[in-house]
N, C-alpha and C positions, 0 to 999 in steps of 0.2 A: 197183775194176777192176785187180786185180793178180794176177799169177801164174795159177794154174790154177783159181781160184775161179769157180764158176758164179754169175752174177749176173743181176739184172733191173733194167732202166732204166725210170723213170717220169718223164714230163714233163708239167707243167701239170695241168689238171683244174678241177673246180668243187666247192666244199665246201658248196653250198646258199646261199651269200651272195656269195663272191668267186671270180673266175676267177683261175687261177694260171699262172705261167710258170716255176716252180721245176723243177729237174731233179735227180732223186735216183737213186742206185744202191743196190740191196739185195743184200748178200752172203749167199747161202744157207748157206755154211759158218759165217760169223761171226754170222749172224742180226742184222746191223746195217745201218741206213740211213745213208748219207752224202750230203751235198750235192755234186753234181758241180761242179768248179771252172769258172769262166768267165773266160777271159783276153781276151775281145773286148768292145769298147765297146757293141756292139749285140747284141740277143738277140730272140727271138720275143716278141711281145706275149702277155699272158695269154689263155688260150683253153681250150676243151674241145670235144668232138666232133671231134677231130683224129685223124690217123693218124701213127704213127711206125714206122720199120723200120730194123733194124740191117743194114748191109752190111759183112761182114767184110773186113779188110784183106788185101792181097796178102802172101804169105810169113809169115803168122802175126801181122800187125799188128792192132791193135785195130779199125781200120776207122772207119766213120762212121755216124751216126744221122741219117736223113732224116725231117723233120717236114713234113707236108702239111696245109694248110688248117685248118679248125676254125671255131669260132663264139665271138665275144667277148661275147655277150649282146645285141648290137645288129646285128651284121653277120656275114654268112657270109664268112669269110676265104678268100682264094685265093692265099695266099703259100706259098712253099717255102723251108725252111731246112735247112742241114746242119751237124751238130755233129761236129767232128773229135775223136775219142777219144784221139789222140796229142797234139794241140796244145791241147785244151780250149777251142776257139773255135767260135762260131756264125757262119755266113755265110749271108746271104740269097741265094737263087738267083733270078735274074731269069727269069721264065717269061712267054712271050707267050700270053695267054688270048684266045680268039676267041669 
C-alpha cells in the first residue's frame, strides 16, 4: 500500500478446512502478495461469507477498511470491525442489533 500502486485487499476466507482471519494486500504492479501489519492486540475472528469495503481517507489518506459480519463455521457473526490503513490497527465497532 504505497505510492501510486493499484492494489487489492483480501481479508479472511475459507480454504475448505480452516477459516482465516489473515489480511493481505496484492500489488498489481509488483504482482506480489504481502501480509498487512497489525499493531492492535485484538483483531476479527476467523470467518468467511463476510463483507468488506474500503472507505478512502480525506485529503488523499489511505482511509479505512470496514468488515461486516460473516460466518465462523458455527455461528452467523454480527460484528463490525474497522482497519485503519494509516495506523495498521483493527478496532471493533459496537453496534446495537435489534
